[in-house]
C-alpha atoms as one frame of an Amber mdcrd trajectory, in Angstrom:
protein
  -0.046   0.020  -0.022   1.348   3.323  -0.970   2.194   5.525   1.946  -0.137
   9.054   2.693   1.031  12.244   0.730   0.758  15.236   2.594  -0.029  18.727
   2.275   3.976  20.063   2.460   4.719  17.347  -0.422   1.965  18.440  -2.655
   3.028  22.165  -2.081   6.582  21.144  -3.544   5.332  19.682  -6.784   3.147
  22.587  -7.225   6.225  24.977  -6.441   8.373  22.814  -9.007   5.968  23.497
 -11.543   5.751  27.124 -11.015   9.981  27.824 -10.835  11.062  24.813 -12.721
  13.732  24.501 -10.173  13.615  22.623  -6.992  15.918  25.391  -5.260  13.562
  28.138  -6.065  10.702  25.427  -4.984  12.477  25.026  -1.466  13.368  28.663
  -0.995   9.727  29.433  -1.413   8.597  26.796   0.818  10.980  27.866   3.708
  13.188  25.010   3.703  16.372  23.228   2.705  17.499  21.986  -0.845  18.731
  19.007   0.624  15.242  18.617   2.392  13.386  19.350  -0.646  15.045  16.785
  -2.376  14.462  14.212   0.079  10.705  14.845   0.478  10.427  14.580  -3.315
  12.225  10.720  -3.213   9.823   9.567  -0.520   6.935  10.545  -2.525   8.721
   8.915  -5.458   9.551   5.811  -3.944   6.188   5.736  -1.836   4.240   5.488
  -4.975   6.679   4.211  -7.475   6.651   7.112  -9.649   8.876   9.528 -11.768
   7.763  12.824 -10.853  10.511  15.419 -11.895  12.878  15.303 -14.772  16.296
  17.035 -13.713  18.412  18.663 -15.984  21.379  21.223 -16.512  18.152  23.507
 -17.029  16.662  22.992 -14.120  13.828  20.657 -13.083  10.689  19.629 -14.735
   7.482  17.355 -14.094   6.884  14.608 -15.924   3.852  13.387 -17.579   3.081
  11.625 -14.350   4.346  14.672 -12.062   1.879  17.248 -14.219  -1.318  15.029
 -13.171  -0.452  15.093  -9.688   0.611  19.115  -9.922  -3.001  19.285 -11.806
  -5.099  17.336  -8.737  -2.597  18.933  -6.135  -3.509  22.623  -7.329  -7.280
  21.489  -6.872  -6.653  19.831  -3.096  -4.802  22.971  -2.525  -7.105  25.695
  -3.494  -9.792  23.634  -1.176  -7.747  23.318   1.554  -6.572  27.448   1.464
 -10.403  27.673   1.612 -11.047  25.882   4.451  -8.407  27.368   6.623  -9.928
  31.006   5.452 -13.361  29.788   6.506 -12.198  28.434   9.699 -10.122  31.429
  11.002 -13.319  33.580   9.833 -15.140  31.671  12.014 -12.367  31.704  14.742
 -12.304  35.135  14.407 -16.163  35.886  15.110 -16.485  33.618  17.880 -13.691
  35.655  19.753 -16.136  38.171  19.739 -16.432  40.732  16.420 -20.151  41.126
  16.379 -21.263  44.287  14.490 -25.289  45.404  14.599 -27.737  47.856  13.581
 -30.944  48.966  15.250 -33.696  51.310  15.190 -33.795  53.977  17.658 -36.819
  52.897  19.779 -34.829  49.682  20.207 -31.527  51.091  20.777 -32.501  53.173
  22.963 -35.295  50.966  25.202 -34.623  47.665  24.326 -30.984  46.522  23.335
 -29.545  47.908  26.693 -31.283  45.152  28.654 -30.437  42.272  25.785 -26.585
  43.274  25.991 -26.363  42.959  29.367 -27.580  39.897  29.206 -25.466  39.130
  26.798 -22.499  40.404  28.475 -23.185  38.301  31.862 -23.389  34.973  29.486
 -20.784  36.040  26.497 -18.348  38.610  28.289 -15.978  38.005  25.210 -18.098
  39.262  22.516 -17.327  42.694  21.549 -20.526  44.516  20.018 -19.919  47.296
  17.708 -23.660  49.269  17.508 -25.244  51.346  14.647 -28.287  53.295  15.613
 -30.472  54.544  12.876 -33.867  54.051  11.263 -35.383  51.018  10.168 -34.880
  51.571   6.415 -31.195  52.757   6.842 -31.140  49.195   8.953 -32.056  47.064
   6.355 -29.473  48.600   3.877 -26.688  48.433   6.176 -27.814  44.122   6.202
 -28.267  44.302   2.914 -25.331  45.618   2.122 -23.121  42.922   4.406 -22.234
  46.007   6.528 -23.746  44.693   9.753 -24.223  40.767  10.630 -27.737  41.741
  12.382 -30.043  44.294  12.508 -32.962  45.037  14.690 -35.704  46.960  13.265
 -39.396  47.553  14.284 -41.301  47.936  10.921 -45.029  46.721  10.755 -44.253
  43.899   8.157 -41.407  41.379   7.834 -38.997  43.125   5.303 -38.560  40.984
   2.069 -35.642  39.094   0.261 -33.851  39.022   4.430 -34.232  36.073   7.622
 -36.569  37.225  10.166 -37.271  36.399  13.499 -39.582  38.139  15.815 -38.202
  39.248  19.151 -41.298  41.343  20.869 -43.639  43.689  20.152 -43.899  47.539
  20.957 -46.873  49.780  20.670 -47.024  53.559  19.453 -48.494  56.013  21.948
 -50.284  59.676  20.976 -49.258  61.608  23.346 -50.001  65.685  24.452 -48.836
  68.088  26.930 -50.834  68.237  29.871 -52.302  71.503  29.352 -53.387  70.797
  25.691 -56.987  70.427  25.243 -56.875  67.147  24.259 -55.948  65.704  27.675
 -59.214  67.152  28.994 -61.223  65.425  25.978 -63.483  62.811  27.224 -64.044
  61.335  23.538 -60.846  60.366  20.985 -59.638  62.303  18.659 -61.224  60.288
  14.791 -58.731  58.965  12.288 -59.774  62.379  10.264 -59.588  64.830  13.429
 -55.903  63.105  13.484 -55.016  63.538   9.719 -55.891  67.235   9.909 -53.747
  68.104  13.004 -50.367  69.206  12.894 -48.027  66.361  14.430 -44.671  66.052
  16.274 -43.190  62.692  13.857 -40.362  60.541  13.009 -39.234  61.047   9.797
 -40.017  59.112   6.773 -38.132  55.723   6.491 -38.347  54.992  10.463 -40.296
  52.138  11.842 -42.315  54.361  14.197 -43.475  56.547  11.055 -44.600  53.820
   9.029 -46.549  52.098  11.411 -48.387  55.888  12.389 -48.370  56.463   8.744
 -49.991  52.969   7.767 -52.888  52.881  10.654 -53.666  56.417   9.951 -54.236
  55.423   6.016 -53.347  58.718   4.890 -50.424  61.147   4.712 -50.089  62.804
   7.948 -49.546  67.004   8.785 -46.199  67.816  10.065 -45.789  70.004  12.869
 -41.854  68.955  13.735 -40.313  66.370  11.813 -36.833  64.780  13.525 -34.709
  61.282  14.059 -34.639  61.802  17.659 -37.499  59.956  20.104 -35.997  62.871
  22.442 -36.553  65.742  20.743 -40.209  64.755  19.897 -40.730  64.412  23.532
 -39.237  67.545  24.439 -41.621  69.027  21.401 -44.486  67.403  22.780 -44.123
  68.477  26.645 -43.829  72.322  25.180 -46.426  72.163  23.308 -45.408  71.801
  19.721 -48.208  69.740  19.124 -49.607  65.947  19.815 -46.511  63.624  19.488
 -46.319  59.936  17.755 -43.423  57.833  19.949 -43.236  54.598  21.299 -45.043
  54.234  24.606 -41.958  52.753  26.300 -40.246  55.836  25.396 -43.005  58.054
  27.310 -43.753  55.863  30.079 -41.800  57.743  32.619 -43.459  61.208  31.760
 -46.742  59.153  31.695 -45.747  58.788  35.214 -45.435  61.699  36.261 -48.258
  63.273  34.567 -45.645  65.785  32.285 -47.433  64.027  29.060 -51.126  62.237
  28.762 -51.544  59.558  26.255 -54.689  60.061  23.923 -56.464  57.339  23.419
 -57.319  56.647  19.710 -59.086  54.288  17.238 -55.828  53.370  15.468 -53.869
  49.925  16.089 -50.499  51.529  16.813 -49.048  48.152  17.637 -45.909  46.769
  15.954 -43.314  43.553  15.869 -40.078  44.110  16.398 -37.869  41.718  14.309
 -34.428  40.431  14.469 -32.985  40.596  10.936 -29.927  38.957   8.446 -29.361
  37.943   5.050 -31.047  35.115   3.724 -28.428  33.970   1.597 -26.632  33.363
   5.378 -26.528  31.317   7.952 -26.610  33.419  11.418 -24.181  31.654  13.893
 -23.041  33.203  17.462 -22.671  35.173  18.765 -25.521  36.621  16.540 -27.732
  34.133  16.945 -27.091  33.878  21.145 -28.140  37.902  20.917 -31.681  36.774
  19.141 -31.947  34.123  21.429 -31.893  36.295  24.363 -34.152  39.022  22.780
 -36.515  36.379  21.984 -36.918  36.107  25.481 -37.025  39.289  26.880
């Protein structure tokens, strides 16, 4: 039975074919020429083949050597792919996790999720990008991040998703606003005619509200910051539409009052990633934590 051929011997044969010189091949592999000659003789004697023809003009592969070289190139290409994949997987396990999240999730949900992640996976370093839901989807599609979290009313098309919770929008006004004392809810038509304080187009909050309202709203102020929306409502700029969790403390303190509406302002929270990629740890760990909360 022939002896097993090792990868370094295959690399030597390929290098000889490339350089037409045993000495040059040995230098490329970082071994001495005698060591290269010994390795080549071991392969040839082990298989009963003559792989290299030596002359004053250099070293050239025989017909058998050319065949072995062709197979060796395929094997080495696959080995290099394997090594690169294992190395990338190893780096991923060591802690690099880049995520993007919509504003509400980043401010009011992710801190709890990341706190639990830190307790269970202290080796993981997470880089977070905060933007609206449309921008999160774009980041995931471009592979700028491994994982995204959005609050859009529908699952994004062409991406893998997992629902990790739910949220509800609230229409809030300052305690001195006339709506704060009304005993009946404003109708959808009244909401549509009232200048409102809203998030920008492309945000999950705005998409959810526009869909529930069913028409283009009037704008008193449009901002990409939840704090700016809350501040505007407190100071009487107009009724604001924000996540209920973002104004819970203001409602408890009586600074803001929630206005009951006839609109369905509930929305799901999604973890999203590319459909053509398999989500791996630590991203899967974070998704599992989020889905439990």
